[in-house]
PDB file of N, CA, C and O in Angstrom:
ATOM      1  N   MET A   1     -23.208  -2.659 -20.372  1.00  0.00           N
ATOM      2  CA  MET A   1     -24.171  -2.998 -21.414  1.00  0.00           C
ATOM      3  C   MET A   1     -25.235  -3.911 -20.807  1.00  0.00           C
ATOM      4  O   MET A   1     -24.921  -4.793 -20.008  1.00  0.00           O
ATOM      5  N   SER A   2     -26.468  -3.700 -21.183  1.00  0.00           N
ATOM      6  CA  SER A   2     -27.579  -4.511 -20.710  1.00  0.00           C
ATOM      7  C   SER A   2     -27.849  -5.650 -21.680  1.00  0.00           C
ATOM      8  O   SER A   2     -28.340  -5.438 -22.789  1.00  0.00           O
ATOM      9  N   LYS A   3     -27.522  -6.858 -21.246  1.00  0.00           N
ATOM     10  CA  LYS A   3     -27.706  -8.022 -22.115  1.00  0.00           C
ATOM     11  C   LYS A   3     -29.182  -8.241 -22.449  1.00  0.00           C
ATOM     12  O   LYS A   3     -29.518  -8.518 -23.601  1.00  0.00           O
ATOM     13  N   GLN A   4     -30.067  -8.119 -21.458  1.00  0.00           N
ATOM     14  CA  GLN A   4     -31.492  -8.357 -21.682  1.00  0.00           C
ATOM     15  C   GLN A   4     -32.091  -7.327 -22.640  1.00  0.00           C
ATOM     16  O   GLN A   4     -32.845  -7.682 -23.547  1.00  0.00           O
ATOM     17  N   LEU A   5     -31.757  -6.068 -22.441  1.00  0.00           N
ATOM     18  CA  LEU A   5     -32.274  -5.017 -23.314  1.00  0.00           C
ATOM     19  C   LEU A   5     -31.740  -5.187 -24.731  1.00  0.00           C
ATOM     20  O   LEU A   5     -32.476  -5.031 -25.705  1.00  0.00           O
ATOM     21  N   THR A   6     -30.460  -5.507 -24.835  1.00  0.00           N
ATOM     22  CA  THR A   6     -29.862  -5.747 -26.147  1.00  0.00           C
ATOM     23  C   THR A   6     -30.571  -6.887 -26.865  1.00  0.00           C
ATOM     24  O   THR A   6     -30.901  -6.779 -28.046  1.00  0.00           O
ATOM     25  N   GLU A   7     -30.801  -7.974 -26.147  1.00  0.00           N
ATOM     26  CA  GLU A   7     -31.460  -9.140 -26.743  1.00  0.00           C
ATOM     27  C   GLU A   7     -32.887  -8.812 -27.192  1.00  0.00           C
ATOM     28  O   GLU A   7     -33.296  -9.179 -28.294  1.00  0.00           O
ATOM     29  N   MET A   8     -33.643  -8.119 -26.330  1.00  0.00           N
ATOM     30  CA  MET A   8     -35.023  -7.790 -26.681  1.00  0.00           C
ATOM     31  C   MET A   8     -35.089  -6.896 -27.914  1.00  0.00           C
ATOM     32  O   MET A   8     -35.868  -7.159 -28.831  1.00  0.00           O
ATOM     33  N   LEU A   9     -34.288  -5.856 -27.942  1.00  0.00           N
ATOM     34  CA  LEU A   9     -34.342  -4.919 -29.060  1.00  0.00           C
ATOM     35  C   LEU A   9     -33.834  -5.562 -30.354  1.00  0.00           C
ATOM     36  O   LEU A   9     -34.335  -5.269 -31.439  1.00  0.00           O
ATOM     37  N   SER A  10     -32.852  -6.424 -30.228  1.00  0.00           N
ATOM     38  CA  SER A  10     -32.364  -7.155 -31.399  1.00  0.00           C
ATOM     39  C   SER A  10     -33.453  -8.079 -31.939  1.00  0.00           C
ATOM     40  O   SER A  10     -33.697  -8.126 -33.145  1.00  0.00           O
ATOM     41  N   ASP A  11     -34.103  -8.810 -31.038  1.00  0.00           N
ATOM     42  CA  ASP A  11     -35.182  -9.711 -31.452  1.00  0.00           C
ATOM     43  C   ASP A  11     -36.347  -8.946 -32.081  1.00  0.00           C
ATOM     44  O   ASP A  11     -36.959  -9.425 -33.035  1.00  0.00           O
ATOM     45  N   LEU A  12     -36.653  -7.766 -31.555  1.00  0.00           N
ATOM     46  CA  LEU A  12     -37.724  -6.944 -32.143  1.00  0.00           C
ATOM     47  C   LEU A  12     -37.403  -6.560 -33.583  1.00  0.00           C
ATOM     48  O   LEU A  12     -38.306  -6.412 -34.406  1.00  0.00           O
ATOM     49  N   GLY A  13     -36.140  -6.402 -33.880  1.00  0.00           N
ATOM     50  CA  GLY A  13     -35.729  -6.051 -35.233  1.00  0.00           C
ATOM     51  C   GLY A  13     -35.844  -7.192 -36.216  1.00  0.00           C
ATOM     52  O   GLY A  13     -35.831  -6.970 -37.426  1.00  0.00           O
ATOM     53  N   GLU A  14     -35.959  -8.424 -35.710  1.00  0.00           N
ATOM     54  CA  GLU A  14     -35.933  -9.600 -36.577  1.00  0.00           C
ATOM     55  C   GLU A  14     -37.203 -10.443 -36.546  1.00  0.00           C
ATOM     56  O   GLU A  14     -37.417 -11.248 -37.453  1.00  0.00           O
ATOM     57  N   ASN A  15     -38.042 -10.285 -35.543  1.00  0.00           N
ATOM     58  CA  ASN A  15     -39.141 -11.211 -35.314  1.00  0.00           C
ATOM     59  C   ASN A  15     -40.490 -10.491 -35.407  1.00  0.00           C
ATOM     60  O   ASN A  15     -40.856  -9.725 -34.516  1.00  0.00           O
ATOM     61  N   LEU A  16     -41.214 -10.744 -36.483  1.00  0.00           N
ATOM     62  CA  LEU A  16     -42.506 -10.072 -36.693  1.00  0.00           C
ATOM     63  C   LEU A  16     -43.543 -10.465 -35.646  1.00  0.00           C
ATOM     64  O   LEU A  16     -44.367  -9.640 -35.252  1.00  0.00           O
ATOM     65  N   ASP A  17     -43.510 -11.715 -35.193  1.00  0.00           N
ATOM     66  CA  ASP A  17     -44.445 -12.136 -34.149  1.00  0.00           C
ATOM     67  C   ASP A  17     -44.175 -11.392 -32.848  1.00  0.00           C
ATOM     68  O   ASP A  17     -45.106 -10.996 -32.147  1.00  0.00           O
ATOM     69  N   LEU A  18     -42.910 -11.207 -32.531  1.00  0.00           N
ATOM     70  CA  LEU A  18     -42.553 -10.460 -31.325  1.00  0.00           C
ATOM     71  C   LEU A  18     -42.963  -8.996 -31.464  1.00  0.00           C
ATOM     72  O   LEU A  18     -43.410  -8.386 -30.493  1.00  0.00           O
ATOM     73  N   GLN A  19     -42.816  -8.432 -32.651  1.00  0.00           N
ATOM     74  CA  GLN A  19     -43.261  -7.054 -32.879  1.00  0.00           C
ATOM     75  C   GLN A  19     -44.756  -6.923 -32.625  1.00  0.00           C
ATOM     76  O   GLN A  19     -45.199  -5.959 -32.000  1.00  0.00           O
ATOM     77  N   ALA A  20     -45.539  -7.891 -33.108  1.00  0.00           N
ATOM     78  CA  ALA A  20     -46.992  -7.869 -32.898  1.00  0.00           C
ATOM     79  C   ALA A  20     -47.319  -7.990 -31.410  1.00  0.00           C
ATOM     80  O   ALA A  20     -48.200  -7.294 -30.905  1.00  0.00           O
ATOM     81  N   ALA A  21     -46.611  -8.869 -30.718  1.00  0.00           N
ATOM     82  CA  ALA A  21     -46.823  -9.036 -29.275  1.00  0.00           C
ATOM     83  C   ALA A  21     -46.467  -7.759 -28.530  1.00  0.00           C
ATOM     84  O   ALA A  21     -47.156  -7.376 -27.584  1.00  0.00           O
ATOM     85  N   TYR A  22     -45.390  -7.099 -28.952  1.00  0.00           N
ATOM     86  CA  TYR A  22     -44.962  -5.862 -28.309  1.00  0.00           C
ATOM     87  C   TYR A  22     -45.992  -4.750 -28.523  1.00  0.00           C
ATOM     88  O   TYR A  22     -46.286  -3.981 -27.608  1.00  0.00           O
ATOM     89  N   LYS A  23     -46.530  -4.676 -29.734  1.00  0.00           N
ATOM     90  CA  LYS A  23     -47.566  -3.666 -30.001  1.00  0.00           C
ATOM     91  C   LYS A  23     -48.771  -3.886 -29.106  1.00  0.00           C
ATOM     92  O   LYS A  23     -49.369  -2.929 -28.614  1.00  0.00           O
ATOM     93  N   LYS A  24     -49.125  -5.142 -28.895  1.00  0.00           N
ATOM     94  CA  LYS A  24     -50.301  -5.492 -28.089  1.00  0.00           C
ATOM     95  C   LYS A  24     -50.043  -5.264 -26.601  1.00  0.00           C
ATOM     96  O   LYS A  24     -50.896  -4.722 -25.898  1.00  0.00           O
ATOM     97  N   ASP A  25     -48.865  -5.677 -26.118  1.00  0.00           N
ATOM     98  CA  ASP A  25     -48.571  -5.592 -24.683  1.00  0.00           C
ATOM     99  C   ASP A  25     -47.069  -5.477 -24.451  1.00  0.00           C
ATOM    100  O   ASP A  25     -46.405  -6.475 -24.170  1.00  0.00           O
ATOM    101  N   PRO A  26     -46.531  -4.262 -24.567  1.00  0.00           N
ATOM    102  CA  PRO A  26     -45.084  -4.097 -24.398  1.00  0.00           C
ATOM    103  C   PRO A  26     -44.581  -4.539 -23.025  1.00  0.00           C
ATOM    104  O   PRO A  26     -43.462  -5.037 -22.906  1.00  0.00           O
ATOM    105  N   GLU A  27     -45.398  -4.361 -21.991  1.00  0.00           N
ATOM    106  CA  GLU A  27     -44.968  -4.755 -20.646  1.00  0.00           C
ATOM    107  C   GLU A  27     -44.755  -6.260 -20.550  1.00  0.00           C
ATOM    108  O   GLU A  27     -43.812  -6.709 -19.900  1.00  0.00           O
ATOM    109  N   ALA A  28     -45.619  -7.043 -21.188  1.00  0.00           N
ATOM    110  CA  ALA A  28     -45.471  -8.498 -21.170  1.00  0.00           C
ATOM    111  C   ALA A  28     -44.179  -8.921 -21.869  1.00  0.00           C
ATOM    112  O   ALA A  28     -43.495  -9.839 -21.417  1.00  0.00           O
ATOM    113  N   VAL A  29     -43.852  -8.253 -22.966  1.00  0.00           N
ATOM    114  CA  VAL A  29     -42.614  -8.573 -23.673  1.00  0.00           C
ATOM    115  C   VAL A  29     -41.409  -8.195 -22.811  1.00  0.00           C
ATOM    116  O   VAL A  29     -40.439  -8.949 -22.735  1.00  0.00           O
ATOM    117  N   MET A  30     -41.467  -7.036 -22.168  1.00  0.00           N
ATOM    118  CA  MET A  30     -40.359  -6.639 -21.301  1.00  0.00           C
ATOM    119  C   MET A  30     -40.237  -7.589 -20.114  1.00  0.00           C
ATOM    120  O   MET A  30     -39.126  -7.872 -19.664  1.00  0.00           O
ATOM    121  N   ASP A  31     -41.376  -8.091 -19.597  1.00  0.00           N
ATOM    122  CA  ASP A  31     -41.343  -9.109 -18.531  1.00  0.00           C
ATOM    123  C   ASP A  31     -40.624 -10.358 -19.017  1.00  0.00           C
ATOM    124  O   ASP A  31     -39.773 -10.905 -18.315  1.00  0.00           O
ATOM    125  N   LYS A  32     -40.967 -10.803 -20.213  1.00  0.00           N
ATOM    126  CA  LYS A  32     -40.378 -12.016 -20.782  1.00  0.00           C
ATOM    127  C   LYS A  32     -38.852 -11.930 -20.841  1.00  0.00           C
ATOM    128  O   LYS A  32     -38.160 -12.924 -20.621  1.00  0.00           O
ATOM    129  N   TYR A  33     -38.339 -10.748 -21.135  1.00  0.00           N
ATOM    130  CA  TYR A  33     -36.902 -10.557 -21.270  1.00  0.00           C
ATOM    131  C   TYR A  33     -36.221 -10.125 -19.965  1.00  0.00           C
ATOM    132  O   TYR A  33     -34.998  -9.992 -19.919  1.00  0.00           O
ATOM    133  N   GLY A  34     -37.001  -9.908 -18.918  1.00  0.00           N
ATOM    134  CA  GLY A  34     -36.419  -9.517 -17.639  1.00  0.00           C
ATOM    135  C   GLY A  34     -35.821  -8.124 -17.641  1.00  0.00           C
ATOM    136  O   GLY A  34     -34.787  -7.878 -17.019  1.00  0.00           O
ATOM    137  N   ILE A  35     -36.477  -7.215 -18.343  1.00  0.00           N
ATOM    138  CA  ILE A  35     -35.972  -5.838 -18.435  1.00  0.00           C
ATOM    139  C   ILE A  35     -36.167  -5.130 -17.092  1.00  0.00           C
ATOM    140  O   ILE A  35     -37.257  -5.156 -16.522  1.00  0.00           O
ATOM    141  N   GLU A  36     -35.107  -4.501 -16.596  1.00  0.00           N
ATOM    142  CA  GLU A  36     -35.152  -3.763 -15.331  1.00  0.00           C
ATOM    143  C   GLU A  36     -36.051  -2.537 -15.455  1.00  0.00           C
ATOM    144  O   GLU A  36     -36.252  -2.007 -16.548  1.00  0.00           O
ATOM    145  N   GLU A  37     -36.585  -2.098 -14.327  1.00  0.00           N
ATOM    146  CA  GLU A  37     -37.512  -0.967 -14.325  1.00  0.00           C
ATOM    147  C   GLU A  37     -36.882   0.304 -14.898  1.00  0.00           C
ATOM    148  O   GLU A  37     -37.544   1.041 -15.629  1.00  0.00           O
ATOM    149  N   SER A  38     -35.624   0.568 -14.579  1.00  0.00           N
ATOM    150  CA  SER A  38     -34.975   1.782 -15.101  1.00  0.00           C
ATOM    151  C   SER A  38     -34.859   1.724 -16.624  1.00  0.00           C
ATOM    152  O   SER A  38     -34.981   2.747 -17.299  1.00  0.00           O
ATOM    153  N   GLU A  39     -34.625   0.532 -17.159  1.00  0.00           N
ATOM    154  CA  GLU A  39     -34.545   0.369 -18.616  1.00  0.00           C
ATOM    155  C   GLU A  39     -35.930   0.449 -19.240  1.00  0.00           C
ATOM    156  O   GLU A  39     -36.087   0.988 -20.336  1.00  0.00           O
ATOM    157  N   ARG A  40     -36.932  -0.081 -18.555  1.00  0.00           N
ATOM    158  CA  ARG A  40     -38.324   0.026 -19.040  1.00  0.00           C
ATOM    159  C   ARG A  40     -38.716   1.488 -19.190  1.00  0.00           C
ATOM    160  O   ARG A  40     -39.359   1.883 -20.162  1.00  0.00           O
ATOM    161  N   ASP A  41     -38.313   2.280 -18.203  1.00  0.00           N
ATOM    162  CA  ASP A  41     -38.630   3.710 -18.265  1.00  0.00           C
ATOM    163  C   ASP A  41     -38.004   4.355 -19.497  1.00  0.00           C
ATOM    164  O   ASP A  41     -38.638   5.183 -20.153  1.00  0.00           O
ATOM    165  N   LEU A  42     -36.773   3.986 -19.815  1.00  0.00           N
ATOM    166  CA  LEU A  42     -36.115   4.525 -21.010  1.00  0.00           C
ATOM    167  C   LEU A  42     -36.895   4.139 -22.269  1.00  0.00           C
ATOM    168  O   LEU A  42     -37.092   4.962 -23.163  1.00  0.00           O
ATOM    169  N   VAL A  43     -37.332   2.885 -22.328  1.00  0.00           N
ATOM    170  CA  VAL A  43     -38.087   2.406 -23.496  1.00  0.00           C
ATOM    171  C   VAL A  43     -39.442   3.103 -23.562  1.00  0.00           C
ATOM    172  O   VAL A  43     -39.845   3.570 -24.627  1.00  0.00           O
ATOM    173  N   ARG A  44     -40.150   3.178 -22.433  1.00  0.00           N
ATOM    174  CA  ARG A  44     -41.474   3.830 -22.407  1.00  0.00           C
ATOM    175  C   ARG A  44     -41.389   5.285 -22.847  1.00  0.00           C
ATOM    176  O   ARG A  44     -42.252   5.773 -23.577  1.00  0.00           O
ATOM    177  N   GLN A  45     -40.344   5.973 -22.398  1.00  0.00           N
ATOM    178  CA  GLN A  45     -40.178   7.395 -22.697  1.00  0.00           C
ATOM    179  C   GLN A  45     -39.526   7.634 -24.051  1.00  0.00           C
ATOM    180  O   GLN A  45     -39.378   8.778 -24.483  1.00  0.00           O
ATOM    181  N   LYS A  46     -39.137   6.553 -24.720  1.00  0.00           N
ATOM    182  CA  LYS A  46     -38.416   6.651 -25.991  1.00  0.00           C
ATOM    183  C   LYS A  46     -37.188   7.546 -25.846  1.00  0.00           C
ATOM    184  O   LYS A  46     -36.899   8.400 -26.684  1.00  0.00           O
ATOM    185  N   ASN A  47     -36.485   7.309 -24.743  1.00  0.00           N
ATOM    186  CA  ASN A  47     -35.259   8.049 -24.433  1.00  0.00           C
ATOM    187  C   ASN A  47     -34.104   7.371 -25.159  1.00  0.00           C
ATOM    188  O   ASN A  47     -33.383   6.558 -24.579  1.00  0.00           O
ATOM    189  N   TYR A  48     -33.938   7.709 -26.418  1.00  0.00           N
ATOM    190  CA  TYR A  48     -32.969   7.025 -27.270  1.00  0.00           C
ATOM    191  C   TYR A  48     -31.531   7.232 -26.809  1.00  0.00           C
ATOM    192  O   TYR A  48     -30.711   6.319 -26.919  1.00  0.00           O
ATOM    193  N   ASP A  49     -31.216   8.408 -26.300  1.00  0.00           N
ATOM    194  CA  ASP A  49     -29.863   8.633 -25.790  1.00  0.00           C
ATOM    195  C   ASP A  49     -29.594   7.738 -24.585  1.00  0.00           C
ATOM    196  O   ASP A  49     -28.509   7.171 -24.457  1.00  0.00           O
ATOM    197  N   GLY A  50     -30.586   7.613 -23.701  1.00  0.00           N
ATOM    198  CA  GLY A  50     -30.439   6.739 -22.536  1.00  0.00           C
ATOM    199  C   GLY A  50     -30.323   5.281 -22.931  1.00  0.00           C
ATOM    200  O   GLY A  50     -29.527   4.538 -22.356  1.00  0.00           O
ATOM    201  N   ILE A  51     -31.111   4.868 -23.907  1.00  0.00           N
ATOM    202  CA  ILE A  51     -31.039   3.489 -24.400  1.00  0.00           C
ATOM    203  C   ILE A  51     -29.668   3.232 -25.001  1.00  0.00           C
ATOM    204  O   ILE A  51     -29.051   2.203 -24.727  1.00  0.00           O
ATOM    205  N   ARG A  52     -29.186   4.164 -25.822  1.00  0.00           N
ATOM    206  CA  ARG A  52     -27.856   4.006 -26.431  1.00  0.00           C
ATOM    207  C   ARG A  52     -26.772   3.862 -25.369  1.00  0.00           C
ATOM    208  O   ARG A  52     -25.851   3.058 -25.517  1.00  0.00           O
ATOM    209  N   SER A  53     -26.886   4.642 -24.300  1.00  0.00           N
ATOM    210  CA  SER A  53     -25.858   4.558 -23.258  1.00  0.00           C
ATOM    211  C   SER A  53     -25.916   3.211 -22.541  1.00  0.00           C
ATOM    212  O   SER A  53     -24.880   2.711 -22.103  1.00  0.00           O
ATOM    213  N   LYS A  54     -27.093   2.614 -22.411  1.00  0.00           N
ATOM    214  CA  LYS A  54     -27.222   1.282 -21.809  1.00  0.00           C
ATOM    215  C   LYS A  54     -26.681   0.188 -22.721  1.00  0.00           C
ATOM    216  O   LYS A  54     -26.139  -0.812 -22.249  1.00  0.00           O
ATOM    217  N   LEU A  55     -26.831   0.382 -24.032  1.00  0.00           N
ATOM    218  CA  LEU A  55     -26.436  -0.653 -24.986  1.00  0.00           C
ATOM    219  C   LEU A  55     -24.950  -0.662 -25.271  1.00  0.00           C
ATOM    220  O   LEU A  55     -24.397  -1.714 -25.594  1.00  0.00           O
ATOM    221  N   GLY A  56     -24.300   0.453 -25.163  1.00  0.00           N
ATOM    222  CA  GLY A  56     -22.888   0.537 -25.493  1.00  0.00           C
ATOM    223  C   GLY A  56     -22.696   0.957 -26.943  1.00  0.00           C
ATOM    224  O   GLY A  56     -23.662   1.229 -27.656  1.00  0.00           O
ATOM    225  N   THR A  57     -21.470   1.007 -27.358  1.00  0.00           N
ATOM    226  CA  THR A  57     -21.134   1.561 -28.667  1.00  0.00           C
ATOM    227  C   THR A  57     -21.035   0.523 -29.773  1.00  0.00           C
ATOM    228  O   THR A  57     -20.819   0.879 -30.931  1.00  0.00           O
ATOM    229  N   ASP A  58     -21.190  -0.759 -29.438  1.00  0.00           N
ATOM    230  CA  ASP A  58     -20.996  -1.798 -30.449  1.00  0.00           C
ATOM    231  C   ASP A  58     -22.281  -2.195 -31.170  1.00  0.00           C
ATOM    232  O   ASP A  58     -22.295  -3.194 -31.889  1.00  0.00           O
ATOM    233  N   VAL A  59     -23.349  -1.439 -30.995  1.00  0.00           N
ATOM    234  CA  VAL A  59     -24.609  -1.729 -31.687  1.00  0.00           C
ATOM    235  C   VAL A  59     -25.113  -0.482 -32.405  1.00  0.00           C
ATOM    236  O   VAL A  59     -24.821   0.645 -32.005  1.00  0.00           O
ATOM    237  N   LYS A  60     -25.871  -0.705 -33.466  1.00  0.00           N
ATOM    238  CA  LYS A  60     -26.539   0.383 -34.176  1.00  0.00           C
ATOM    239  C   LYS A  60     -28.015   0.296 -33.851  1.00  0.00           C
ATOM    240  O   LYS A  60     -28.550  -0.796 -33.660  1.00  0.00           O
ATOM    241  N   MET A  61     -28.674   1.437 -33.788  1.00  0.00           N
ATOM    242  CA  MET A  61     -30.062   1.471 -33.369  1.00  0.00           C
ATOM    243  C   MET A  61     -30.895   2.232 -34.393  1.00  0.00           C
ATOM    244  O   MET A  61     -30.468   3.266 -34.907  1.00  0.00           O
ATOM    245  N   ALA A  62     -32.101   1.707 -34.689  1.00  0.00           N
ATOM    246  CA  ALA A  62     -33.072   2.389 -35.541  1.00  0.00           C
ATOM    247  C   ALA A  62     -34.338   2.599 -34.720  1.00  0.00           C
ATOM    248  O   ALA A  62     -34.655   1.794 -33.844  1.00  0.00           O
ATOM    249  N   THR A  63     -35.052   3.665 -34.998  1.00  0.00           N
ATOM    250  CA  THR A  63     -36.224   3.993 -34.181  1.00  0.00           C
ATOM    251  C   THR A  63     -37.455   4.285 -35.028  1.00  0.00           C
ATOM    252  O   THR A  63     -38.221   5.193 -34.707  1.00  0.00           O
ATOM    253  N   ASN A  64     -37.653   3.543 -36.087  1.00  0.00           N
ATOM    254  CA  ASN A  64     -38.789   3.782 -36.970  1.00  0.00           C
ATOM    255  C   ASN A  64     -39.977   2.896 -36.563  1.00  0.00           C
ATOM    256  O   ASN A  64     -40.151   1.798 -37.093  1.00  0.00           O
ATOM    257  N   GLY A  65     -40.779   3.377 -35.631  1.00  0.00           N
ATOM    258  CA  GLY A  65     -41.930   2.616 -35.156  1.00  0.00           C
ATOM    259  C   GLY A  65     -41.602   1.770 -33.953  1.00  0.00           C
ATOM    260  O   GLY A  65     -42.343   1.783 -32.970  1.00  0.00           O
ATOM    261  N   PHE A  66     -40.520   1.039 -34.006  1.00  0.00           N
ATOM    262  CA  PHE A  66     -39.997   0.272 -32.884  1.00  0.00           C
ATOM    263  C   PHE A  66     -38.562   0.717 -32.669  1.00  0.00           C
ATOM    264  O   PHE A  66     -37.892   1.171 -33.597  1.00  0.00           O
ATOM    265  N   THR A  67     -38.103   0.581 -31.447  1.00  0.00           N
ATOM    266  CA  THR A  67     -36.689   0.769 -31.199  1.00  0.00           C
ATOM    267  C   THR A  67     -36.037  -0.574 -31.459  1.00  0.00           C
ATOM    268  O   THR A  67     -36.348  -1.550 -30.777  1.00  0.00           O
ATOM    269  N   ARG A  68     -35.157  -0.643 -32.412  1.00  0.00           N
ATOM    270  CA  ARG A  68     -34.491  -1.889 -32.792  1.00  0.00           C
ATOM    271  C   ARG A  68     -33.001  -1.675 -32.821  1.00  0.00           C
ATOM    272  O   ARG A  68     -32.521  -0.573 -33.085  1.00  0.00           O
ATOM    273  N   ILE A  69     -32.287  -2.712 -32.553  1.00  0.00           N
ATOM    274  CA  ILE A  69     -30.842  -2.623 -32.685  1.00  0.00           C
ATOM    275  C   ILE A  69     -30.362  -3.664 -33.654  1.00  0.00           C
ATOM    276  O   ILE A  69     -31.027  -4.669 -33.904  1.00  0.00           O
ATOM    277  N   TYR A  70     -29.200  -3.407 -34.193  1.00  0.00           N
ATOM    278  CA  TYR A  70     -28.586  -4.311 -35.158  1.00  0.00           C
ATOM    279  C   TYR A  70     -27.146  -4.522 -34.744  1.00  0.00           C
ATOM    280  O   TYR A  70     -26.408  -3.563 -34.522  1.00  0.00           O
ATOM    281  N   LYS A  71     -26.753  -5.767 -34.641  1.00  0.00           N
ATOM    282  CA  LYS A  71     -25.392  -6.098 -34.221  1.00  0.00           C
ATOM    283  C   LYS A  71     -24.474  -6.136 -35.407  1.00  0.00           C
ATOM    284  O   LYS A  71     -23.281  -6.399 -35.256  1.00  0.00           O
TER     285      LYS A  71
END
C-alpha cells in the first residue's frame, strides 16, 4: 500500500482548498505528498484499477471529478 498516495487521495476527499490547488496544479500537489513517478502516471492516466491495486483493499474509492478515497 502506498502511504503517500493514500494520504493525498484521502485529503482530496476532505479538503476543498486542496481540491482547488489540485485543479490548478496537480503536479505541485503530488510533489507536496511525495508521490512516486509510477503512481503519478496512474493518477494522470486515471488508471483506477492500478490506483486500487496500490491502495489495497481496505479503502473505498470514488472518481467523480477527483479520485478520492474514504477510509
